[in-house]
C-alpha positions in Angstrom: 87.3 196.2 70.4 84.2 193.9 68.5 83.6 190.8 70.0 85.6 189.2 67.8 88.6 190.7 69.4 87.7 190.2 72.5 87.4 186.4 72.0 90.6 187.0 70.3 92.5 188.6 73.4 91.0 186.7 76.0 90.8 183.1 74.3 87.4 182.7 75.1 85.3 181.6 72.4 82.8 184.3 70.4 79.7 181.5 72.0 81.1 181.9 75.0 81.1 185.2 75.1 77.6 185.9 74.8 76.1 182.6 77.1 78.3 185.6 80.0 76.8 188.4 79.0 73.2 186.5 78.7 73.7 184.8 82.3 74.8 189.0 83.7 78.0 187.7 84.7 80.0 189.6 82.0 78.4 194.1 80.9 77.6 194.3 78.1 79.4 196.1 75.6 78.9 200.0 74.2 75.6 199.9 71.8 76.8 201.0 68.2 74.6 199.4 66.2 71.0 196.8 66.5 72.8 194.3 66.8 76.9 195.7 67.4 79.0 195.8 70.3 82.2 197.4 71.2 84.0 196.6 74.7 86.7 197.7 76.6 89.9 196.9 78.9 87.4 195.7 81.8 85.1 193.1 79.9 88.9 191.9 79.2 90.1 191.4 82.9 86.9 190.5 83.8 86.8 188.0 81.0 90.3 186.1 82.2 88.8 186.2 86.1 85.5 184.6 85.3 87.4 182.2 83.0 90.1 181.5 86.0 87.0 180.9 88.3 85.2 178.2 85.8 87.7 176.9 84.3 91.4 176.9 87.0 88.7 177.6 90.5 86.6 175.1 88.8 83.7 176.9 90.1 79.5 176.6 88.6 78.3 179.7 87.2 76.2 180.4 89.9 79.2 180.5 92.3 80.6 182.6 89.5 78.3 185.1 90.0 78.0 185.1 93.2 81.9 186.1 93.3 81.6 188.4 91.1 79.2 190.1 92.9 81.3 189.6 96.0 85.0 191.1 94.5 82.2 194.3 92.5 81.4 195.5 95.9 84.5 194.4 97.9 86.5 198.2 99.4 89.5 196.7 99.8 91.6 194.3 98.4 91.4 191.5 101.7 87.4 191.8 101.1 88.4 190.7 97.1 90.7 188.2 98.5 88.3 186.6 101.4 85.3 186.7 98.9 87.7 184.6 96.5 89.3 182.0 99.1 85.6 181.4 100.5 84.3 180.1 97.2 87.0 178.1 95.9 86.3 174.3 96.8 87.4 173.8 100.1 89.5 170.4 100.4 88.4 168.1 103.0 88.8 164.5 104.0 86.3 162.5 103.1 83.6 161.8 105.8 82.2 158.2 107.1 78.8 157.4 107.9 78.2 157.7 110.9 77.9 154.5 113.6 75.9 156.6 115.7 74.9 159.7 117.0 76.2 160.1 120.2 79.8 158.6 118.9 79.3 161.1 116.3 78.9 164.5 118.0 82.1 163.3 120.5 84.3 163.3 117.9 83.3 166.4 116.0 83.2 167.7 119.8 87.2 166.7 120.0 88.1 167.5 116.6 86.8 171.0 117.3 88.5 171.7 120.4 91.7 170.8 118.3 91.4 173.3 115.8 89.6 175.7 117.9 93.0 175.4 121.0 95.4 175.7 118.0 93.9 178.8 116.0 93.7 179.8 120.2 97.6 179.4 120.5 98.6 180.8 116.4 96.8 183.6 117.2 95.2 183.4 113.8 91.4 185.1 113.1 89.7 182.6 111.5 85.8 182.1 112.6 84.8 178.4 113.5 82.2 178.6 110.5 85.2 179.7 108.7 84.6 177.1 106.4 87.9 176.4 106.2 88.2 175.4 110.1 85.5 173.3 109.2 87.1 171.1 106.5 90.1 170.9 109.2 87.6 169.6 111.8 86.3 166.6 109.8 90.1 166.1 108.8 91.4 165.8 112.2 88.5 163.5 113.2 89.2 161.1 110.1 92.9 161.1 111.3 92.1 160.4 114.8 89.6 157.1 113.6 93.0 156.2 112.1 94.2 156.4 114.9 97.3 158.6 113.0 96.2 161.9 114.3 98.4 165.0 115.3 99.3 165.6 119.1 99.6 169.6 119.4 102.9 170.3 119.1 103.1 168.5 115.5 100.2 170.1 114.1 101.4 173.8 115.5 104.3 173.2 113.8 102.9 172.3 110.4 100.5 175.1 111.0 103.5 178.0 111.2 105.1 176.3 107.7 101.8 176.5 106.4 101.8 180.4 107.9 105.2 181.1 106.0 103.7 179.8 102.5 100.9 181.9 103.1 102.5 184.9 103.5 104.9 184.5 100.4 101.2 183.8 98.9 100.1 186.8 99.6 103.2 188.6 98.7 102.7 188.1 95.3 99.1 189.5 95.5 100.6 192.7 96.9 100.7 196.1 95.0 97.7 195.0 92.8 94.7 197.8 94.1 92.4 196.5 91.7 90.0 193.8 93.2 89.9 192.2 89.7 92.4 192.1 89.4 93.1 191.2 92.9 90.7 188.5 92.4 92.3 186.8 89.1 96.1 186.5 90.7 94.0 185.5 94.2 92.4 182.1 92.0 95.8 181.4 90.5 97.6 182.0 93.9 94.8 179.5 95.6 93.5 177.7 92.4 97.1 176.4 90.9 99.8 177.2 92.9 98.5 175.0 96.2 99.4 172.0 93.7 103.2 173.6 93.1 103.5 173.4 96.3 101.9 169.5 97.6 104.7 168.4 94.4 107.0 170.4 95.8 106.0 169.0 99.4 106.0 165.7 98.1 109.5 166.2 96.3 111.1 166.8 99.4 109.5 163.7 100.8 111.0 162.0 98.0 114.5 163.1 98.7 114.1 161.9 101.8 113.4 158.7 101.7 116.1 158.2 99.3 118.6 159.9 101.6 117.3 157.7 104.5 117.3 154.7 102.5 121.8 154.8 101.0 122.6 156.1 104.4 120.3 152.8 105.7 122.1 150.8 103.5 125.7 152.3 104.0 125.1 150.9 107.8 124.9 148.0 106.9 127.5 147.5 104.5 129.6 149.0 107.4 132.2 146.8 108.7 131.1 145.8 112.8 
């Protein structure tokens, strides 16, 4: 197909396609003349992944190039998923300016210990160098500063729920063996489905608040 057809198939403007070619994000097409080339389904698939990474994932061109390189080198579906997971922005609480180095080090150690104990209790396979571990450490540290920390049992209960959601997430990618197709699905699941889950959580919270308010109202109206 010509570049115009490639643009129509993917919804990516011709100018953007040419830019991705110059940035080596998209492999060159098969030359048919001095200034013409033909493109195949592999270009359609790669463009869809680039679009997912830059638009849905919010990655820069440089970060997208790194992810594409990791996906291309991945020898398994787990490798492709790992590349995407580590590349996408990590949700993390804003970190306050340190009041003092000793105080900050103590807070880091406390929160880091909580995370390490949680991972051990759950038998989760995640290194302490993981950006998600580091993000959770910062979040727990900020909650402790607000005196709103979880106790170990509460944190583990939330983690078990998250584990169930993660299994459902990965089941959506089951059966996809091609690393590029799997990576595209991973971006959709990690970047788009996460807000869907958060909105479902908030709707559930809204439902519970309304039910409790109705229950309290019924109790107060009941004859004594």
